[in-house]
C-alpha positions as CSV (number, residue, x, y, z in Angstrom):
1,M,46.6,-38.2,-21.1
2,A,43.8,-37.4,-18.4
3,T,40.9,-36.1,-19.3
4,K,38.9,-34.2,-16.5
5,A,36.2,-36.4,-16.2
6,N,39.3,-39.0,-14.2
7,D,42.4,-35.7,-13.6
8,P,42.8,-35.5,-9.7
9,F,43.5,-31.3,-10.1
10,E,40.6,-30.6,-12.6
11,A,38.5,-33.0,-10.5
12,E,39.3,-30.5,-7.0
13,L,39.4,-28.0,-9.4
14,A,35.5,-28.0,-10.4
15,A,34.6,-28.9,-6.3
16,W,35.4,-25.3,-5.2
17,N,34.4,-24.0,-7.7
18,H,31.2,-25.4,-7.2
19,A,31.6,-24.3,-3.7
20,F,31.5,-21.1,-4.7
21,S,28.8,-21.2,-7.2
22,E,26.8,-23.0,-4.4
23,L,27.3,-20.2,-2.5
24,E,27.0,-17.3,-4.4
25,L,31.0,-15.9,-4.8
26,P,31.4,-14.9,-7.8
27,W,35.0,-16.0,-7.9
28,R,36.0,-18.2,-10.2
29,W,39.2,-19.8,-10.0
30,D,41.2,-20.9,-13.2
31,A,44.0,-23.3,-13.2
32,P,46.4,-21.2,-12.6
33,T,45.3,-19.0,-9.3
34,F,44.7,-22.7,-7.9
35,R,48.7,-23.7,-8.7
36,F,49.7,-20.2,-7.1
37,L,47.3,-21.1,-4.3
38,Q,48.5,-24.3,-3.9
39,S,52.2,-23.1,-4.0
40,I,51.8,-20.5,-1.1
41,A,48.7,-22.4,1.2
42,A,48.2,-25.3,2.7
43,D,44.9,-26.9,1.7
44,Q,42.7,-26.1,4.8
45,D,43.7,-21.8,3.9
46,L,43.4,-21.8,0.2
47,V,40.4,-19.4,0.3
48,G,41.8,-17.6,3.8
49,T,45.0,-16.6,1.1
50,Y,42.6,-15.8,-1.4
51,V,40.3,-13.8,0.0
52,E,42.8,-12.2,1.6
53,R,44.7,-11.3,-1.7
54,N,41.9,-10.6,-3.7
55,Q,38.7,-10.4,-1.4
56,A,40.4,-8.7,1.7
57,H,37.4,-6.3,1.8
58,L,35.5,-9.4,2.5
59,L,37.6,-9.3,5.8
60,R,36.1,-6.0,7.5
61,A,32.4,-8.1,7.5
62,Y,34.0,-11.8,8.6
63,E,35.9,-13.6,9.9
64,K,38.7,-15.8,8.1
65,A,38.1,-19.1,9.3
66,F,34.3,-18.3,8.8
67,L,34.9,-17.5,4.9
68,R,37.5,-20.3,5.0
69,D,34.7,-23.1,6.9
70,L,31.7,-22.3,5.1
71,V,33.2,-23.0,1.1
72,I,35.3,-26.2,2.9
73,S,32.3,-27.1,3.7
74,A,30.4,-26.8,-0.1
75,R,33.2,-28.4,-1.1
76,D,32.8,-31.1,0.3
77,R,29.3,-31.5,0.2
78,Y,30.3,-31.0,-3.7
79,R,32.9,-33.7,-3.4
80,E,30.4,-36.5,-1.5
81,S,27.5,-36.3,-3.6
82,H,30.4,-37.0,-7.3
83,A,31.7,-39.8,-4.7
84,A,29.2,-41.0,-5.1
85,A,27.7,-41.4,-8.1
């Protein structure tokens, strides 16, 4: 049985949630939410799909691509720092 430390799904979910935390976004994806988003959107559009469905009010102030790129950058920084560790 895989542990959270070596389970790719859990590691990826942790990276997304860390990005939200780093950016002080009040979002937290649980496993079912993450699986659902993966089933309906490509990796690069998970955030955009989430925002459209759950945080649509943000699209009045921010472009979807801006939010997506911001979160993906934070997620990638987290991945890089944990890959080096």
